[in-house]
RODO-2510 file (C-alpha; in nm, 4 decimals, decimal comma):
residues 180
     n   res          X          Y          Z
     1     m    -7,0082    -1,7963     4,4577
     2     r    -7,0178    -1,9065     4,1284
     3     k    -7,3662    -1,6890     4,0149
     4     t    -7,1639    -1,4226     4,2025
     5     t    -6,8502    -1,4362     3,9766
     6     t    -7,0417    -1,4872     3,6716
     7     i    -7,2741    -1,1850     3,7240
     8     a    -6,9358    -0,9600     3,7880
     9     l    -6,7527    -1,1076     3,4394
    10     l    -7,0545    -0,9773     3,2776
    11     a    -7,0936    -0,6546     3,4524
    12     t    -6,7528    -0,5600     3,3880
    13     a    -6,7773    -0,6871     3,0377
    14     l    -7,0618    -0,4712     2,9293
    15     i    -6,8885    -0,1899     3,1381
    16     g    -6,6089    -0,2403     2,8999
    17     l    -6,8044    -0,2950     2,5463
    18     g    -7,0189     0,0724     2,6988
    19     c    -6,6351     0,2462     2,6030
    20     g    -6,7135     0,1551     2,2653
    21     a    -7,0606     0,2865     2,2276
    22     g    -6,9672     0,5787     2,0373
    23     a    -6,7604     0,4057     1,8061
    24     t    -6,8712     0,3832     1,4400
    25     d    -6,8084     0,2085     1,0912
    26     d    -6,9073     0,2185     0,7236
    27     a    -7,0847    -0,0833     0,7475
    28     g    -7,4267     0,0396     0,8884
    29     t    -7,7302    -0,1849     0,9445
    30     t    -7,9102    -0,3844     0,6379
    31     a    -8,1105    -0,6820     0,6284
    32     n    -7,9512    -0,7575     0,3289
    33     a    -7,6133    -0,7714     0,2421
    34     g    -7,6494    -0,6944    -0,1352
    35     s    -7,8484    -0,3473    -0,0591
    36     s    -7,7453    -0,0156    -0,1132
    37     d    -7,5365     0,1743     0,1104
    38     n    -7,8408     0,4159     0,1894
    39     d    -7,9942     0,3593     0,5333
    40     s    -8,3535     0,2699     0,5166
    41     t    -8,4867     0,4766     0,7968
    42     a    -8,2629     0,7785     0,6233
    43     t    -8,4770     0,7331     0,3121
    44     g    -8,8026     0,7284     0,5222
    45     e    -8,8574     0,3523     0,4110
    46     e    -8,9319     0,0614     0,6852
    47     k    -8,6577    -0,1187     0,8115
    48     t    -8,6589    -0,4333     0,6046
    49     t    -8,6695    -0,7467     0,7723
    50     a    -8,4514    -1,0887     0,6855
    51     k    -8,5608    -1,4410     0,7338
    52     i    -8,4014    -1,7206     0,8435
    53     g    -8,0731    -1,8050     0,5992
    54     d    -8,0566    -1,4584     0,4792
    55     p    -7,7383    -1,2430     0,5382
    56     a    -7,8323    -0,9074     0,7779
    57     r    -7,6006    -0,6879     0,8557
    58     d    -7,5563    -0,4779     1,1942
    59     g    -7,2620    -0,2497     1,2316
    60     k    -6,9137    -0,4996     1,1804
    61     f    -7,1343    -0,8071     1,1653
    62     e    -7,3227    -1,0283     0,8846
    63     f    -7,5516    -1,2648     1,0885
    64     t    -7,7299    -1,5593     0,9096
    65     v    -7,9761    -1,7383     1,1326
    66     k    -7,9141    -2,1146     1,0065
    67     s    -8,2221    -2,2448     1,2638
    68     s    -8,4759    -2,1946     1,5321
    69     k    -8,5822    -2,4694     1,7907
    70     c    -8,8178    -2,3943     2,1176
    71     g    -8,9543    -2,6565     2,3256
    72     v    -8,5855    -2,7748     2,4508
    73     r    -8,6406    -2,8216     2,8438
    74     k    -8,2683    -2,8231     2,9416
    75     v    -7,9377    -2,7357     2,7840
    76     g    -7,5714    -2,8902     2,8550
    77     s    -7,4864    -3,2184     3,0449
    78     d    -7,6666    -3,4199     3,3375
    79     l    -7,3741    -3,2561     3,5573
    80     l    -7,3868    -2,8819     3,4322
    81     g    -7,6569    -2,7448     3,2700
    82     a    -7,9542    -2,5285     3,2885
    83     t    -8,2925    -2,5568     3,3656
    84     a    -8,5751    -2,3629     3,1354
    85     q    -8,7816    -2,1640     3,3680
    86     g    -9,0513    -2,1966     3,0784
    87     q    -8,8985    -2,3222     2,7564
    88     f    -8,5788    -2,2523     2,5646
    89     c    -8,5458    -2,1673     2,2084
    90     l    -8,2060    -2,2178     2,0324
    91     i    -8,1558    -1,9577     1,7971
    92     t    -7,7978    -2,0906     1,5460
    93     v    -7,6467    -1,8016     1,4299
    94     k    -7,3683    -1,7607     1,1782
    95     v    -7,1945    -1,4343     1,2819
    96     k    -6,9214    -1,2757     1,0276
    97     n    -6,7236    -0,9851     1,1183
    98     i    -6,7223    -0,7066     0,8062
    99     g    -6,5432    -0,4556     0,9726
   100     k    -6,1756    -0,3608     0,9300
   101     e    -6,1102    -0,4581     1,3130
   102     a    -6,2070    -0,7185     1,5550
   103     q    -6,5741    -0,7090     1,7089
   104     m    -6,6880    -0,8702     2,0356
   105     f    -6,9818    -1,0686     1,9783
   106     d    -7,2298    -1,1203     2,3116
   107     g    -7,5313    -1,3121     2,2934
   108     s    -7,6853    -1,1546     2,5400
   109     s    -7,6872    -0,8352     2,3021
   110     q    -7,9766    -1,0195     2,1102
   111     k    -8,3243    -0,9894     2,1400
   112     a    -8,6272    -1,2107     2,0508
   113     y    -9,0096    -1,0715     2,0342
   114     a    -9,3365    -1,2767     2,0494
   115     a    -9,6092    -1,2008     1,7804
   116     d    -9,7466    -0,9510     2,0837
   117     g    -9,4320    -0,7469     2,0581
   118     t    -9,3084    -0,8795     2,4317
   119     e    -8,9720    -0,8410     2,4387
   120     y    -8,7291    -1,1322     2,5287
   121     s    -8,3352    -1,1285     2,6567
   122     a    -8,0967    -1,3881     2,5545
   123     d    -8,0370    -1,6219     2,8414
   124     g    -7,6387    -1,5852     2,8635
   125     t    -7,6024    -1,8998     3,1598
   126     a    -7,7800    -2,1379     2,9379
   127     g    -7,6031    -1,9889     2,6086
   128     l    -7,2765    -2,1072     2,8188
   129     y    -7,4340    -2,4406     2,8586
   130     a    -7,5477    -2,4672     2,4772
   131     n    -7,2339    -2,3973     2,3260
   132     e    -6,8892    -2,6374     2,3495
   133     n    -6,6548    -2,3729     2,3047
   134     a    -6,8308    -2,0708     2,4138
   135     e    -6,9083    -1,8755     2,0491
   136     t    -7,1804    -1,6682     2,1922
   137     f    -6,9985    -1,5113     2,4919
   138     l    -6,7953    -1,2437     2,4743
   139     n    -6,6138    -1,3601     2,1591
   140     d    -6,3834    -1,1534     1,9954
   141     i    -6,4370    -1,2445     1,6322
   142     n    -6,1136    -1,0831     1,3886
   143     p    -6,2332    -0,9220     1,0557
   144     g    -6,3206    -1,1508     0,7783
   145     n    -6,3712    -1,4676     1,0684
   146     q    -6,6829    -1,5838     1,1333
   147     v    -6,8099    -1,8249     1,4179
   148     t    -7,1551    -2,0297     1,4407
   149     g    -7,2930    -2,0331     1,7777
   150     v    -7,6450    -2,0709     1,9614
   151     v    -7,8418    -1,7898     2,0996
   152     v    -8,0679    -1,9650     2,3802
   153     f    -8,3955    -1,7693     2,5112
   154     d    -8,5919    -1,8414     2,7814
   155     i    -8,9546    -1,8036     2,7298
   156     p    -9,2977    -1,9107     2,8370
   157     k    -9,3901    -2,2587     2,7421
   158     k    -9,7289    -2,1449     2,5570
   159     v    -9,5016    -1,8622     2,3628
   160     k    -9,3792    -1,8647     2,0150
   161     l    -9,1077    -1,6167     1,8828
   162     t    -9,2076    -1,4616     1,5706
   163     k    -8,8544    -1,2417     1,4831
   164     l    -8,4915    -1,1756     1,6158
   165     e    -8,3525    -0,8479     1,6939
   166     l    -7,9415    -0,8750     1,6428
   167     h    -7,6805    -0,6702     1,7465
   168     d    -7,3140    -0,6009     1,6761
   169     s    -7,2869    -0,4521     2,0071
   170     p    -7,5381    -0,3626     2,2938
   171     f    -7,5386     0,0012     2,2018
   172     s    -7,6690    -0,0585     1,7965
   173     g    -7,9767    -0,0070     1,6259
   174     g    -7,9901    -0,4019     1,5346
   175     v    -8,1497    -0,5750     1,2591
   176     e    -8,4159    -0,7740     1,2582
   177     v    -8,4692    -1,1388     1,1087
   178     s    -8,8458    -1,3106     1,0964
   179     l    -8,8447    -1,6638     1,2331
   180     g    -9,2238    -1,6941     1,0703
***
């Protein structure tokens, strides 16, 4: 019953987020908050990749990855929690709204990649257990405000993540952050 309710809530939220798919703003996608307003793909240059600790922008959000910890077997408490199929990678990220209106942050819109290019999606259920106040689950962030939360990825035990692709919505282009 709980799993069905969670899936129904997530499906409803994604449909709601889809209504804003055509929305744009002037913030654009950059990997460095101090870079010019020109989009690197428009000039033919390669997309810049930020590193842990560097601010990276996508749409209305400025992301700063604070840390990455893999090899975690379980998140949550003894009574309520989630156990990894392989290993959990916990990515602590600060998300600041740099736009002029509220924007919803959802950890499940984030992606992680291994060196061979394999893409991993975030584990929203584990993310709920890893965050005390649901910072990464459908969290509306007003302009100028920021939250720090943990995005959780469940990956095979022998895999090492090399980069993240962070999105201000499920439909944005995203910005890359190197984990190496």
